[in-house]
N, C-alpha and C positions, 0 to 999 in steps of 0.2 A: 572334347573332356572338361573345358569350361562350363559347359550346362549341366555338369555331373557336379561339379565343384561349387557353383552358386546356389544349387540344389541343398548341399551340405551346409551351407553358410549358417542357417538357424542354428545349429546345434554349438556353435559358437558363441554367439550372440543373441539379444532379445531385446532390437528394437520396439520402444512404443510404438504403437497403433491401435488402430480403432478395432475394436470385435470384428470377425469375419464368420458370419454365418453360412450354411450349406448352399442358400442360394447363390451368397455371391462366390463362393467357391467354385460351383457348376457353372459360373457365368464365366470366371475365367476360364475354365476347361471348355470352354463352347469355341473361347476365340482361339485358345491354342489348338483345337480341331480346324478351324477357318485358316490358321496361320501355314498348318498343313495344307489347305487343299489348295492353296495357292503357291504352295513353295516360296513361302516366305520367312526363312530362316531368322533373318532381324528381330522381326515381330513374334517369333515363335521363344525366342531367347528373351526378348523382353516379358512375356507372359511368364516364363519360367522365374525370372526374378521377381516378378511381382507377387508369385507362389512363395519364392522364399523369403519375401518379407512379412508373409502372410501366416507363416503355420506358426510362429509363437502366439500368434493372437486367433486361431482357430476355437471355435466356442461351441466343436462338435467334433465326433471321431469319422473321417471320411467314411462311406461306405467302400467296401473291399472293392467293386467292381469300377466306381469312380476312379478310386486311386491307380488301380492297376491299368486303366485306359490312360490315363495322364502318364505313367510311366513308359508305358508303350511311345509315345508321342515324343518323349524326351530320346527313348532309344531310337528311333526315326532316324532323326536331326542328327545324334551324334554320328550313328553309321553314315549318314551323307557326309562327313564334315570330316569322317574319318577318327572318330574319337571312340571312346568306350561308351561302347552300347551295351556290350554283353553284361552289366551290373543293373543298369536298370532293366532292361528286357530278362534277366534272372528272376528278378523281385517283381516283376509282373507276371510271369507264371508261375512263381509260386504260389501268388496271391488266388490266381486264377487261370487254372489251366488251358481253359476254353478262350481266353480274351482273344480279340480280334485284332492281330498286327498290323492290320492298316495299310500293307503292302500286299499284291499279289502275289498268286499262288506260286510264280517261277520265280519269287524274290529272296536271296540268302536268308533274311528274315525271316521268311516265313517257312524255310525249309529247317533253320536252325533248333535244336533242343539242349537244354541246360545241361549241365553234366548231373548223371544219375544217383551221386553221393549226395546226401543230405546229411546237414551236420545236426548233432542230438541237441533237442532244447536247452535253454537255459534253465537256473533253479527255478523250483516251483514258488510261486507267488502267495504269501497269506490270503487267506479267505475274504480280508476284509478290504485287499487293495483293489483298486479297480484301475489296472491298466490294460490299455486298449494297442496291439500289434496289429497293423498294419489294417486299420477300422475294425478287428474284430476284439473283442472281450477276450483278455489270455489268462490263463492258469498257470503260463511258464513264460520268463522273461524270453527274447530271442537269443537264437546260437551268437557266439561272437565273430560268425562269417557270413556276410551277406549285407546288402542295403535293405535295411527296415525305418518305417514311421512307429515311433512310439510314442505313445502320450499316457500321463496318468490324470485321474480324475480327482479333484476334490471338490464334492457339495456343487456340481456345474461347472468348475474352473477346469480348465486343462492344463496342462504343461506339454508340448509337444516338442519332439526332436525327432531328426534325420540321420541316421547313423550307418556306416557302413564300416565293418569289420570290425568294430568296437562291441566290447565288454560292457553290456548295461548291469550297475550292480544294484543287488536287494537296497541297499542305504537309498541310493535315488528314488526307487518305485515305492518305499515305504515313508518318504520324508515329505512335510505337506508340500501343496504345487505352490511354485513361486507364482502368485497372482501378477499378472500384467497390470499397470496402473490406470485400471479402464474403469468409467464411470458405471454405475449400478443405480438403476431408479428403481423403486419398489412403493407399490400403493398397493393397501388394503381397505378398501371401503365396505363396511357391513351395517347391519340392525340384527335385533333379537329382541327377544321376549325371555320375561323372567321373574322370577319375586324379587322385589323390593321393599325395604326396611326405610322407614325416613322418620326422624326424630329427635328427643333432644329429651333429657333427664337434668332435673335441677336442684341443690340444695343449697342450706347453709350450715354453718356453725357458729357460735357465738364467741366473743373476743371477752365477753365478761357476764356478770349476773344482770339479766333482765329478766324484767316482770312478765315479758309479752313478747309472742313470736314479733320479728321484721315482718313486715309488710311490702315486697318487691313488688311491687305493680306492674314494673315495668318487664318482669318475665313471668312464664307460666311455669309454672315448677315440672311437671310430666306432661308430654303430647307425643302421640307417635301415630304414624299410618302406615299400614301391610296392605299390600295388594299386586298386582300383575304390573309390572313396570316397562314400557317398552324403552327399547337404548339404542342408538345409532352412534359409530364410530368410526374413526377412519386413524390410520397406521402409515406411516413413511421412512423410506430407507433412502437415503442418498450419500454413495460412497465411491470413492476415488481409491480403487486397491485395496487395504485393508484398514483404512479411515473412513470415518462417515457420522453420520448425523442420522439419528432416528427418534421421529417425533407421533406423538399421540393425541387423540383426542376425543370427548364422548361428551354425549348429552343422554340425558334419561328424564322420563318425565313422569310425576306421579298422577295422582288426582287433578282434576280441574279446580281445587281449592290450594293446589301447594304450586310452587314455584317448581323449575327446574331444576334438576341437578348437573354440574359440568365440572370437567376436569379438563386440562391441557398441559402435558410435559413434554419436554425435548432435550435433545443435548447431544453430545459426541461420543463415539460408540468404536470399538476395536474387533473387527472380524477376523477370527482365525479356526478358518475351517469353517466348519457349521456353526460355531459359538460366536454370539454376538454379545458383547460385553460393552455397561458404558454406565455413566452418571450423566446428570443433568438439572435441571430447575422445573420446576412446574405449579400450577395455579391451580386451588380446588375452593370449588365453591359450596357452600354451607347454608342451610336455611333455619334459620335462630328465630323461633317462637317467642314474640314480645308480645305484652297488652297494655291497653291503657285502662287509665282507670275512669270506668263509667260511674258518675255519681246517680243513684237513685235515693228515693225517700223511700222508708220505713213507714209500714203503716202506724197511724199516729194511735198511742197507746194512753193511759195514764200519765200525766204530767209528773216529771222528776225535777226539783228544783235543783237535785246537787247536778244534775248534769246542761248543757245549752242546749239549743232547741239542734245547732247545726250536726250535734252528735247524732240523732236519727239519720244523717245522710249514712249510705253503705256505698264501700268502692267494689264494682265487680270487673276481674278480669278478664277480657278478650283476647285471643289468642291473634296475632296478625305476623306471619311469615316474613322474613327481613333476610336476603340473602348476601352471604358476607364471603368474600373471596379470599383465602389464604396462600400465600409462599410456601413452597416446600423442596428440598433438595432429594435428589433421587438416584439411585441404582438399578440398573435392569441387567437380566441375562436370559438371552434367547437362544433357543437349540434349534437351530434349522433342519427339517426331514430331507435326506436326501431324494427317497422314493416316495410313490405316491401311498397315502395313506400314513405314513411312518408318522409318528407324535413329534408335535413341535410344543415343547412345553415353554415357557415363559412367566416369569416373574419379576416383580420392582415391587421396592419398597421404599416409601414417602417417609419423611421426616420433616417436621418445621417448627419453629419456635410457639406453635399453640395449636399442632394438628398432627397428626400421623396417619398413613394409609398403606394398604394392603393390597396388590394385585397379584392374582394365579390366571393363564389362561392354558388353555392344552387345546391345541389346533391339530386340523388333519387337512389334506389335499387331496383329494381323488385326482384321477387322469385327466386332463382338458377334456372339456367337449369338442365333438367335430368341428364345431363353428369357433375354436380355440379358445374358447373361454376358460380361464383358471378357476374353479371354485374353492373358496376356503373355509370350514366348518369350525366350530369352536366352542368349548365350555369355559365361561369365565366367571369368575368369583372376586369380589373387589369389597372391601370396607374400609370406612375412613371415620377418623372420631378429631372431634375438635375442643379445644380447653377454654373458656372463657373465664375469667374472676374477676370478683367487683368487691373490694375491701373497703371497710368504714373503721370508726372507733370500737364498732359494736360487733359487727359481723362479717364473716367473709361467704360471700354468695359464688356458688360454681355453677355452670352452665355448658353441661356436654352436648351439643348436638352431632350427629352422625348421622349414616348410613350404612344401609348393607344390601349387595344384589349378589346373586345365582340366577342364571340364566342359559340359555343358547345362542349363541350366534353365527349368521351363516354370510359370505359375502364373495366378492369379485376380487382376484387379484389382476393389477395390471404392470405389466412393464420387470416381472421379475425376470432375470438372469438366470437359465438353466442349463 
């Protein structure tokens, strides 16, 4: 009986533990079978205790056949020790009537049949609820009689309970999953191509009455480049339970005459089901087109006594890009999808003392390939603009460098917990 009580203990407490995937769970099952073959009840009891500790930390729904086989092993040991073997055996036969009972044909366990009456199912589940009963995605909660393994799933996270003769309520089934305090590492490395626009607009206004326009020879009033821009980026998420840190960095290239454009941001986030929301700090690079005053001599003409010879010199501005990094604060919202090809929108707004930035991405993730690679494809849009001012007694000079990008991005996801 104490073996069964050990199995039911996870319903009362959910200790911290490392995530247990299907491979690790199957290993425990095979170890339990080996203990039965050696008639080692003490070792089998130890493995049952390990299963007890691992149930709250399962990262999957155990296949019905695997779970039924495990319950048969519990029933065999309970029978040998004079405990409650009917409860686990009834559950195993309900899950899989043809389950191997692990005993000879003449053994009482092999001839025993559970009661013919079956209790009615529990309440119907909402369409958006993902509740697994004994390893099968359910449409109804289990009845209040019998032994059941029940799990609810939220964005790849499972909350697991093993209940006996207990009524499971709809409130539990529809409430958010109580995530175990588990570390999640997620990295998305990608590259793409899109339409890029890089340039600046400069203008001035006067503070007073002047006869001639100003000569701001250290700025080129207007310059722009438009073309296909390759782009590479990396996004990372590290979380522990519902708290985490989200980071992003990118770099894009214009033509050979332009410097690269880069952006990096990161900060703390809160994970609430599929929603990731947070704030952070960033650094955005801009290209400011500057020009030096190159002195050339005009073609000599008729001498003019009213003008000195040096007035024949002319100042020509030649544009040279200079990269400037500007800090900003940002807010991020990201809705992660649960299923393949489900849309995953992400938006970020950045504001700084001298700049503003807007990002929007719409991603999808197809099913993993046969080799386990998880691809991610997306449509990206971002725009940024900065503001530089120079003021003297007569003039106000304003320069607005900025860039715009619209393109497609594809890459691989590493380490995502699903």
